N, C-alpha and C positions, 0 to 999 in steps of 0.2 A: 504494500500500500504506500502511495506517495505521501510525503510530508506536505501539510497545507502551506501555502505561500503566505497567507495572512491569518492572524488569529486575534480575537478580542483581547484587549489589554488585561482585563480582570482575569480571564481564563489563563493567560500566559503567566501572570504574577503568581497565581495559585499553582500552576503546573511546575514551575521551577522553584517552588518552595520559598518565595519571598514572603508570602502570607500563608497562614495556617488554613484558612478557609477562603473560598471564593467570595463569600459575603463580606469578609473583612477587606478583601481587595477592592470590591465594588464600592463599599462605603468610603474607603480611602480616596478612591477616584472622585466620588461625588463631593468630597470635602475639598477638592482641589489640591491634594497633596501628591498627586502623580502627574508628571510632565513627560511628554514624549517630544524629543527634539526641541525642548524649551517652551512647549505649549501645554497648558493644563488640559487634561483630557477627561472625557466621560468614560464609564466602564465599557461602552460599546465601541470605542475607537479601535480600529484594527492596526496591528503593527506588522512590520516586515523585518527582514534581516538588516543588520547594521543600524537600526534605530537606537538612539540613546534614551534610556529611561531614567528619570530622576524621581526618587521616592523619598518624601519627607516623613521620617519616623522619629519624632523628637526623642532624644536631643540631637540626632545625627541626620544628615542628608546623604542618602546612598545614590550612587550612580552605577548604571549597568549598561552594557552594550549587548544587543540581541544578536546572537550568532545564528540561530535558526529558530523560526517560530515553532512552538510546541503546543498542542491542544490538550493532550492527556497528561495527567500527573505522573511523574517518574520518581524513582528513588533519588535520594540526595547525592549519591555517588554519580548518577547519570545526569543530574541536573546541570552540573558544571560544563557539560558538553554543549549546552544550549544557551548559556548566558556567561558573560564575562564581567567580573566585578572591577569597575574602574574608579571606585570610591577613593578619594585622597586619604592619606594617612592621618591628616589633621581631623577629619570627620570620624575616623575609627577611634582616635584617641578620646574623643568626647564620650563615646560609648563606654570605653574602658574606665574613664573617670567616674561615670555614673555607677558602674557596676561595683567599683571599689567601696562605695558607700560614703558615709559621712567621714570627713577628714578632721572634724573637730573632736575635742575630748572634754568630758566632764568627769569630775571625781565621783567615785561611787559613794552613794549615800547623801548627795547634796540635794536630792529631790528634783521636782520639776522646776524648769527655769521660770523666773519671774517674768512679768510682762516686759520689763526693760531688757532683760537678758534675751528674751525671745526676739525682740526687735533687732538686737545686735546680731543674733544668729541669722535671722532672715536677711539682713543687709549683707552679711558676709556670704551667704549662700547665693544671693542674687548676683553678686559680683562675679562668681564663677559661672553662673548660667548664662550671662550675657556674652561671654567670650566665645 
């Protein structure tokens, strides 16, 4: 059976395992967080080979190049044959920073932060999220 030449963007994002479900892929497209060649797209947009897909999944913005359109979901080991990850290292480091958790430290037994301490913590965390 021949591979399809064009595929819906929501189906493709689900098939190459960028999203866990097709519904998540569709909803992300509707929210304007998926762009193909720099243009926000709806879930029904068809893609072809060599298209550049940009997906905003806070805190990072991922970039992918379509190698070959794929309609059916494949295993993770085979998915790399259909998509190329071209995300810059700076975006990947944002994800690593978030996974490492809080970088602040409070002594054990000091209880919950006061309102003033909470504002300081929020200001400190917002400084890291803006970058």
